[in-house]
N, C-alpha and C positions, 0 to 999 in steps of 0.2 A: 735758350728760351723755348725754341720749337720742341725740343726733346722733353722739356718740363711739361709743356702743354699736352703733348702726346701721352706722357705718363699719367697725368691727371685724368685724361679721358679713359685710360685703360683700367683705372682703379674703381673704387667702391660703387656699388649699385645705388645705395641710398646715402648720398653725401650729406655732410653737415652743411646747412645753408651758410653761405658767406654773408657776413654782416654788411650793413649799408656803407659804412666808412671805407672798408677795404674795396668794396665794389666801385665806389666813386673814385677812389685813388687809382684803381685799375683802369677805369674809363679815361681819366685824365692822362695817365701814362700812355695808354693806347692811342689816344688822340695825338699826343706829341710825337709818338713813333710814326704814325701815319703821315703827319705833316712833314717830318724829316725825310721819310721815304719818298713822298711825292715831290719834294724839292730836289731830290737827288736823281730821280728817274727822268729820262728824256720825255718831254711833254707828249709827243705823238705816240710813243710806246704806251704811256700812261692812258691816253685817251682811247686807243684801240683795245688795250687790255681791259679797261672798264666796260667798253661797249660789248666785247665778247662775253664778259662775265655776267653783265646784266641780262643779256639775251639768254645765257645758259641758265641762270636762276629762274627766269620767267618760264622757260620750257620745262624745267624741272618741277616747278609748281604745278603746271598743267598736267604733267605726267603723274604726279602724286595724288591728283584728284581721284584717280582710279588706280589704286595700288595693285601690284601683281607683277607677273613676269613681263607682260607687255610694257608696263610702266618702267621697269628696270631697263629694258632694252631701249626704250625711248630716252630715258635719262642718259644712258651711255652714248647713243647716237647723237642726241642733241648737244652734249658736252663736246664730243669730237667735232661736230659740224661748226660750233661757235668758235672754237679756238682755231680751227682751220680757216674759217672766214676772216678772223682777225689777222692771221698771218698773211692770207691772200691780199687783204686790203693794204697791208703794209708794203708788200712787194709790188702790187699793181698801181696803187694810187698815192703812195707816200714813200717812194724810193729815196734813200738819203736822209729821210726824216725818222723812219722807224725800221725796226728789224722784227721779222716774224718770230724769231727765237725769243727776243726780249718781250714781245707782246705776250707770248705764252707764259713766260716767267712772271709777268705782271698779273696775268689771270690766275696763275697758281698761288701767288702771294695773297690775292684777295680771297681765294677759296679756302685759305687757312681759317677764315671766320667760321666755316661750317664743318671742316674735316673732323673736328673733335666730336661732333654729334654723330658722325658715321663711325668713328672709332669706338665710341661708347657701346655701340651694338656689337663690337668685335671683342669685347673684354673677356668673353668666355674662353678664348684661347689661352690666356694667361701668360703669353710671351711678351716681355717688355720690348722685344725687337720689332714686333709687328707694327706698332704705331710709327716707328721711325721709317720702316720700309714703305708704309703708306705715304708718308710725307715726301720721301725721296722719289717714290714713284710718281706722285702728283706733279712734282716739278719736272722730272725727266720726260714724262709723257707730254705734258703741256708744252715744254720747250720743243720737243721733236715735232709735234703737230703744228705749232706755230712756224717752225722752220720749213716744214714741208709745204704749208700753205703759202709762205713767202716765195718758195721756189716755183710753185704753180703760178703765182701772180706775176712773177718776172718773166714767165715764158711767153706772155703776150705783150702787146703795146697798147697804150691808151693816152689820150691827150688830157684826160680828166685828172684833177687833183682833189684831194680831200680838203675840207675847210681847215683853217688853222687849228692847232691843238686846243687852245682855249675855247674856240667855238664848238668844236666837236665834243669836247668834254662837257661843255654847257648843255648841248643837245642831249647827250647821254644822261646827264643829271636830271634834266626835265623829264625825259622818258622814264627814268627810274622812279621818280616821284609819282608820275601818272600811274605806273604799275602799282605802286604802293597804295594809291587812292583806290584803285580797283579792288585790291586785296582787303583794304579797310571796309569797302562797301560790302564785300562778301561776309566779313566778320559781323557787321551789323545786320545784313540780310538774313544770315543764318542764326542770329541771336547768340553769337559765340563770344561776345565781348568780355565775359567774365569766366570763360572756360578754364583759364589759367589764373589761379587766385592770387599769386604773389608777383612782385616786380621789385627790382630788376631781375631777380631769379625767376626760374620757371619750375615750380614744384620742388623748390630747394636746390635745384641744379643751377650752376652757372648757365646763363641763357644760351651760350654758345656750345655747351656740352650736353644739352638735353637730348636724349637718344631719339634718333629719327624714327625708330620702330614704335615709339610711344605717341607719335603725332598722328592721332586718329580722331575722326569726328570733329567736334567743335575745337578740340585742342589743336588740331592741325591748322584750322583757319586762324586761330588767335596766335599760335606760336610762329607760324610762317610769316604772319604780319610783323611780328617782332623782329624776326631775322632780316626781313627786307628793310625794316627800319634801321638796323645796324648797317646794312649795305648802303642805304641812302645817306646815313651820316658819314660813312667813309668816302663815298663819292663826292659829297659836298665839300668835305675837307680837302680832297685832292683838287677839285675844281677851284676852290678859293686859292690854294697855294699856287696852282698853275696860272691863274689870272694875275696874281701879284708878281709872280716870277717873270711873266711874259711882258710886263710893262704896258698893260692895257690902260685906257683913259681912267681918270680919277673917279668918274661916276660909276664905271664898271667895277672898279675895285671896291668902292663903297657898297655897291649892290650885292657883291658876293659876301661881304661881311654881314649885311642885313639878312641875306638868305641863310647864312650859317647860324646866326643868332635865332632866327625863326625855327630852324630845324631842331636846334637844341631845346628850345621852348616846347616845340611840338612833341618831341620825344618824352620830355618830362611830364607834360600834360597827359600823354597817353598812359604813362605809368601811374600817375596820381588818380586818373579816372578809375583804375582798378583797385588801388589800395586806399585812396582817400587821404593818405598822409605819407610822409617819407619813412618807410619802414620796409625791411626785407622779410618780415615775419609772414607766416602762413596762418597764424592764429586768427580765426574769424572775429574774435573779440577785439582785435587790434586793427581790423580793416573796416573801412566804410566807403564802399564804391560810390562814386559821384556821377549822377546823371547829368548835372550841370556841366561838369568838366568833359563829359562825353560829347555834349553839344559843342562846347568851345573847341575841343580836339578835332571834331569833324569839320568845323568851319575853318580852323587855322590850316588844316591839311591842304585845303583847296587854295588858300591864299599863299601857302608855301610854293605850290606849283606855279602860281602866277609870278611870284618873285623869281623863281628859277627861269621861267620863260623870258622875263625882262632881263635878267642877268645874262642869259645866253645871247640875247640880241645885243646887249650893251657891249659885250666883248668882241663883236663882229665889226667888220669894216662898214657894213650897212648903217651902223649907228652914226658914223661921221657924215653920211650922205644926207641926213635930215638937217637941213640948213636954216629952217625958220622962215619959210617963204609963204606960209599961210597967214593971210591978214585977218580972216574972220575968227575972232576969239570965241565965237559961239561953238566952234568945233571942240575946243577943250572943255567948255562948260557942259556940252551934251555928252561927251565921252565920260567925263567925271560923274555926271548924274547917272548915266547908265551903269557905271561900275558900282556906285553907291546902292542903286536899286537892286543889283544882283547880290550884293552882300546882305542886304535886308532879306532878300528872297532866300539866300543860303541859310540865314538864321531860322527863318520860318520852316524851311524844309528839314533842317537838322532837328528842330524841336518836334516836328511831326514824327520823325523816325524814332527818336529816343524817348518821347513821352507817351507814345501810344501804348495802350493795353492790348496784348496779343489776343487774337480771336479765340473763341471756344467753338465747340461743335454746334452750338445753337446760335451764336451771334458772331458778327464780324469784329474786326479790330475797332477799338474805341480810341479815336483821335481827338485831342483837345480842340474844341470848336474854333478858338481864336487862332490856333496854328493852321488848321485846315483851311478856314475861310481866308485868313490872311495870306496863305501861300498861293491859293487860287487867284485871289485878287491881285497880289503883287506880281504874279506871273504875267498878267495882261499888261500891267504898268511897265514891267521890265522889258517885255517884248516890244512895246511901242518905242520906248526910249532907246533900246539897242538898235532897232531898225533905223530910227531917225538919225542917231549918232553915226551909225555905219554909213548911211546914205550921204550925209554931209561930208564925212571924212573921205569917202571914196572919190570925191570931186577935186581933191588936192592934186592937181595935174603934175606939179613939180616935186611931189613927195611920194615916190613909189613905195617906200616902206609903209607909210601911213595908209596908202590906198590898198595895199595887199592885206594889211591887218584888218582894215575896215571890211573887206570882202569876206575874210575868214569869220569875223564876228557876225556879219549878216547871215551867212549861210548856216552857221552852227546854232543860232538862236531858234530858227524854225525847227530844226531837228530836236533840239532840247525841249521845245514846247510839246511836240508830239510824244516824245519819250515820257514826259511828265504825265501826260494823260494816260498812257499805257501803264506806268508804274502805279498811279493812283487806283486805276481799275483793278490791277492785280492785287493790291493790298486790300481793297474793299471786298473783293470776291472771295478771298480766302476764308475757309472755315476749319477749325480744329488746330491742334498744336503743331502738326507736321508742316514744315515749310516747303512748299513746292519749288522746284528748281526755277520755274518760269517767273515766280515772284522775285526770288533773289537776283535772277539775271536782269529783270526789267528795272528793279530799283538800283542795282549797281551800274547798269548802263546809263541810267538817268543821272546818277551821281558823277560818273566819269565824264560824260559830255558836258555836264554842268561845270565841272572843274576846268575843262578845256575852254568853255565859253567865258568863264570868269578870268582865266589867264589871258585870253586874247583881248578881252575888254580892258583889263589892267594895262596890257601893253599898248592898246589904243590910246588910253588916257595919258600914259607917260609920253608916247610919241606926239600926241596932240599938244601937250604942254610945251614940248621941245620945238614943235613946228610952227607955233603961232606967235609970230611977231618977236621972237627972241626972248619971250617971257617964260619963266618956269625953270625947267631943269637946266643947269649950267652946262656950257659947252666944254668939251675936253680941251686940255691945253695943247 
């Protein structure tokens, strides 16, 4: 199978686009393969391998923002450092549960998602052996780096231990989704949402085989966003399998399934936002990009992050410490109201971003009045509700998880409010078609912290329902 993939990557420059039905079948087969692999691999090796790979991809994305020799060196150094760190963590913090060599092999397996894109740039050599050598080299080097990191980790002593594998993988999943949200914010900030006209292909290429050398400008932002979407999908599949395999409480297992369904829906909405309908065609007459779906896609992405955070907490031991000792049911009412207000605010913010008319040299951006005024007004309502809900929940003396989440919510809402002011000023001050980096950065930071705030508030609401008088979320068996 690997050799076939490598040969595909080494062949034609202008491939015939694969039809939608074969693509969907390939997606389904790949999902089953990932699930079987995740069930077979030892959970802690899986968790550390995904942690190393998510970090590696994130560093690679940053390096490719400024391509060149320095970026190539950073890519290499970052990849080495991440696999070494994964092996080190296995040796130092999870002896007996994980092996640095196997962590490296897990990372190499995940990186098969993108090796075809690098191989496509090497097709000029014409040798069918080269792709195989690349893949063998990937596994050999990753294994050696992981093993070396393991050896370094075991050379010292520590009393610390890593969280359990399901918890660690849940944290990695949530972090991966947050990175994905940041990348999505940059796609919107640089107005690159339609830089790649087709989906699930990319300019007729299989998405995973689109040449790295062609990822420039807006294409880079959009296609990198798609690749990270694939990584998120694989990570969530592995997390779901690990949670069920580890025998976590029923609520946690259900939460991972809800998360998986949301991720599949989110990926589909992202594609339909580009094409408007289920088609693999690049013919403009068959495509109808949807702004409405862009708004829904942007909203659901932040709710997916919230579901990931709730799932990561639900698989942890801390979940069972929430005993239902809070008598005031107003805590859950306020937490739920705060979450609903933030979702309304999210809709208004997404509408502002996607419905605005870009500025010209003479005039600034034109934003629909209902979205702008509604977003500003709802910001004040949400700020008050979140502060009140957080303040009330922070007084739950016998519920440490609820108190900690309440503090996180209270602290993040103030930062989000200030970032919102900065982002609005940046958007209104801009003139001309060129998008300054400070505008894209400020709007993306506002979006990312907003996602964190919504996720924490969702967690607060779930915990509040569990902690108030035994009403709401059912207890684990």
